[in-house]
C-alpha positions as CSV (number, residue, x, y, z in Angstrom):
1,M,90.6,103.6,80.1
2,P,87.1,103.7,81.5
3,A,84.5,101.3,79.9
4,R,81.0,100.1,80.6
5,I,79.5,96.7,79.8
6,V,75.8,96.4,79.5
7,Y,74.0,93.0,79.6
8,I,71.2,92.7,77.0
9,H,70.3,88.9,76.6
10,H,72.1,85.6,76.0
11,D,75.3,86.5,74.1
12,C,74.1,90.1,73.4
13,F,76.1,92.8,75.2
14,I,77.0,96.4,74.6
15,L,80.5,97.8,75.4
16,E,80.9,101.5,75.6
17,A,84.5,102.8,75.5
18,A,86.5,105.6,74.0
19,G,83.3,107.3,72.8
20,K,82.3,104.2,70.9
21,T,79.4,101.8,71.3
22,L,80.0,98.2,70.4
23,L,77.0,95.9,70.0
24,F,77.6,92.1,70.0
25,D,75.4,89.3,68.7
26,Y,72.0,91.0,68.7
27,P,69.5,88.2,68.3
28,A,66.4,87.7,66.3
29,P,63.1,88.8,67.9
30,S,62.1,85.2,68.8
31,Y,65.2,85.1,71.1
32,L,65.1,88.6,72.4
33,P,62.6,89.6,75.2
34,E,60.9,92.9,74.7
35,A,62.4,94.4,77.8
36,A,65.9,93.5,76.6
37,A,65.2,95.1,73.2
38,T,64.1,98.3,74.9
39,V,67.3,98.4,76.9
40,A,69.4,97.9,73.8
41,A,67.5,100.6,71.9
42,S,68.2,103.1,74.6
43,H,71.9,102.6,74.3
44,I,71.9,102.5,70.5
45,E,69.9,105.7,70.0
46,G,72.3,108.5,69.0
47,A,75.4,106.3,69.4
48,D,78.5,106.0,67.2
49,L,77.7,102.3,66.8
50,T,79.7,99.3,65.6
51,V,77.7,96.1,65.3
52,F,79.6,92.8,65.6
53,V,78.0,89.5,64.5
54,S,79.9,86.3,65.2
55,H,77.7,83.9,63.2
56,S,74.3,83.4,61.7
57,H,72.4,81.4,64.3
58,E,69.3,83.3,65.2
59,D,70.1,83.4,68.9
60,H,73.1,85.5,67.8
61,F,71.9,87.4,64.7
62,D,68.8,89.3,63.8
63,P,68.4,89.3,60.0
64,D,66.7,92.7,60.4
65,I,69.7,94.1,62.2
66,V,69.9,97.2,60.0
67,N,66.4,98.2,61.0
68,A,67.0,97.3,64.7
69,T,69.9,99.7,64.8
70,R,68.4,102.5,62.7
71,R,68.4,105.1,65.5
72,A,72.2,105.2,65.9
73,A,73.9,108.4,64.9
74,S,76.4,106.4,62.8
75,R,76.8,102.7,62.1
76,R,79.2,100.2,60.7
77,F,78.7,96.4,60.6
78,V,81.3,93.7,61.1
79,V,80.0,90.2,60.3
80,S,81.2,86.7,59.8
81,D,81.4,85.2,56.3
82,D,78.5,82.8,57.0
83,V,76.3,85.7,57.8
84,A,77.2,87.4,54.5
85,D,76.6,84.1,52.6
86,L,73.2,83.6,54.1
87,H,71.9,87.1,54.6
88,G,74.1,89.3,52.3
89,D,71.0,90.9,50.8
90,R,70.0,92.2,54.2
91,L,73.3,93.9,55.0
92,P,74.7,97.3,53.9
93,T,77.0,97.1,50.9
94,D,79.8,98.4,53.1
95,A,79.5,95.8,55.8
96,L,82.9,94.3,56.6
97,I,83.0,90.6,56.1
98,M,85.4,88.7,58.4
99,E,86.9,85.3,57.8
100,P,89.2,83.4,60.2
101,D,92.7,84.9,60.6
102,M,91.7,88.3,59.0
103,V,92.9,91.4,60.7
104,K,91.2,94.8,59.9
105,D,91.1,98.3,61.1
106,V,87.5,99.4,61.9
107,D,87.1,103.0,62.9
108,G,90.4,103.0,64.7
109,M,89.9,99.6,66.3
110,R,92.0,96.6,65.5
111,V,89.7,93.7,64.7
112,E,91.1,90.1,64.5
113,A,88.9,87.1,63.6
114,L,89.5,83.7,65.0
115,E,88.0,80.5,63.6
116,S,85.1,79.2,65.7
117,N,84.7,75.5,66.4
118,D,80.9,75.8,65.9
119,M,80.1,78.4,63.2
120,G,81.5,81.7,62.1
121,V,84.2,83.5,64.0
122,A,85.3,84.9,67.4
123,Y,86.8,88.4,67.7
124,L,89.8,89.9,69.4
125,L,89.6,93.7,69.5
126,D,91.9,96.5,70.5
127,V,89.8,99.5,71.4
128,A,92.1,102.4,72.2
129,G,94.4,100.1,74.1
130,L,91.6,98.1,75.7
131,R,91.9,94.4,74.6
132,V,88.6,92.6,74.3
133,S,87.8,89.0,73.5
134,F,84.3,88.1,72.2
135,G,83.8,84.4,71.6
136,G,80.5,84.0,69.9
137,D,80.0,80.2,69.8
138,L,83.7,79.4,70.2
139,A,83.6,77.1,73.2
140,L,84.3,73.7,74.6
141,W,81.3,71.9,73.1
142,D,81.9,68.5,74.8
143,W,78.4,67.2,74.7
144,P,77.6,64.0,76.6
145,G,77.5,61.1,74.2
146,Q,80.1,62.4,71.8
147,S,82.4,59.9,70.3
148,P,86.0,59.9,71.7
149,A,87.3,61.2,68.4
150,A,84.8,64.1,68.5
151,R,85.7,64.9,72.1
152,R,89.4,64.9,71.3
153,A,88.8,67.2,68.3
154,V,86.7,69.8,70.1
155,G,89.1,69.7,73.1
156,M,92.1,70.3,70.8
157,S,90.4,73.2,69.0
158,W,89.4,74.8,72.3
159,R,92.9,74.5,73.7
160,L,94.5,76.1,70.6
161,A,92.0,79.0,70.7
162,L,92.8,79.6,74.4
163,K,96.5,79.7,73.7
164,R,96.0,82.2,71.0
165,I,93.7,84.4,73.1
166,A,96.0,84.3,76.1
167,A,99.1,85.3,74.0
168,Q,98.5,88.9,75.1
169,P,96.8,90.2,78.3
170,V,93.0,90.5,77.9
171,D,91.1,93.2,79.7
172,I,87.5,92.1,79.0
173,A,86.6,88.6,77.9
174,F,83.1,87.4,76.8
175,S,82.9,83.6,76.6
176,N,80.2,81.0,76.9
177,M,79.2,79.4,80.1
178,D,76.6,76.9,78.9
179,P,74.9,75.3,81.9
180,R,73.8,72.3,79.9
181,L,77.4,71.0,79.8
182,P,79.3,69.7,82.9
183,S,82.3,71.6,81.6
184,L,80.2,74.8,81.4
185,S,81.4,74.8,77.8
186,G,84.9,75.6,78.9
187,A,84.3,78.8,81.0
188,P,86.3,77.7,84.1
189,Q,89.2,76.7,81.8
190,F,89.0,80.0,80.0
191,V,89.3,81.9,83.2
192,E,92.2,79.8,84.5
193,T,94.1,80.0,81.2
194,V,93.4,83.5,79.9
195,R,93.0,85.3,83.3
196,P,91.2,88.4,81.9
197,R,90.7,91.4,84.1
198,V,87.0,91.0,83.6
199,F,85.2,87.8,82.7
200,V,81.7,88.0,81.2
201,P,79.9,84.6,81.0
202,M,77.4,84.2,78.2
203,H,75.0,81.7,76.6
204,V,72.5,81.2,79.4
205,N,69.5,82.2,77.4
206,G,68.2,84.6,80.0
207,K,68.5,82.1,82.9
208,T,70.8,84.3,84.8
209,H,70.3,82.4,88.1
210,Y,72.9,80.0,86.7
211,L,75.5,82.7,87.4
212,D,74.7,82.4,91.1
213,R,75.1,78.7,91.0
214,F,78.3,78.5,89.1
215,A,80.1,81.7,90.1
216,P,82.4,79.8,92.5
217,R,83.7,77.8,89.5
218,L,84.6,81.0,87.7
219,S,86.4,82.8,90.5
220,H,90.1,83.4,90.1
221,P,92.4,85.9,91.9
222,G,92.6,89.2,89.9
223,V,89.5,88.3,87.7
224,T,86.3,90.3,88.1
225,L,83.2,88.4,87.2
226,F,80.3,90.3,85.7
227,H,77.5,88.9,87.7
228,Y,74.4,90.3,85.9
229,A,70.8,89.4,86.6
230,N,68.5,91.6,84.4
231,A,68.7,93.3,81.0
232,G,70.4,96.7,81.5
233,D,72.6,95.6,84.3
234,M,76.0,97.3,84.0
235,L,79.6,96.9,85.0
236,E,81.9,99.9,85.0
237,V,85.5,98.9,84.2
């Protein structure tokens, strides 16, 4: 099934497939350049839109998301439970609140929530047969200076998550490639283990030149890397 991925900023992407528009982790204005907001608005206007929010950190969630998406033709919101706890009064009453291990049908899409090892959830989606993984802040957060116990714990949680994601073939995978970490927050390990058809690195805070630098570490036979540079860059799948 044809699909289109649109880069917006940081962990914010749009996926267009099967007549649907999926918006992931739209950030607060302080984390979203004006040009990126304009690109997002152009794809939201008139769309049959589903908004996915992985967690409440402002680089992933705009508390004014309802207003930001007001020009969509139709909307539904899928949010993590921490977003509902902290910002429930800013959400529509029919927003679907996801907790780890929940599975729901959303407008014909199968939506499964995985527990994040940071905050909130990650998502596994089936969109008309297209299997999509969106990690949010689920990653290998092995920060320098961590205690051995903390390093073991984060490594174990990451390996368990990868095993679960890789249990079925993945068509499109969005996962963090944080350049501040020698491990790139687990991105090379994700590619090697899950082997998605398309890998979309995230969490570079607009510093897309890091994709040039680290692309060789993300290459794998049969895996297409979405090597974006500017807001609005697209990959046809």
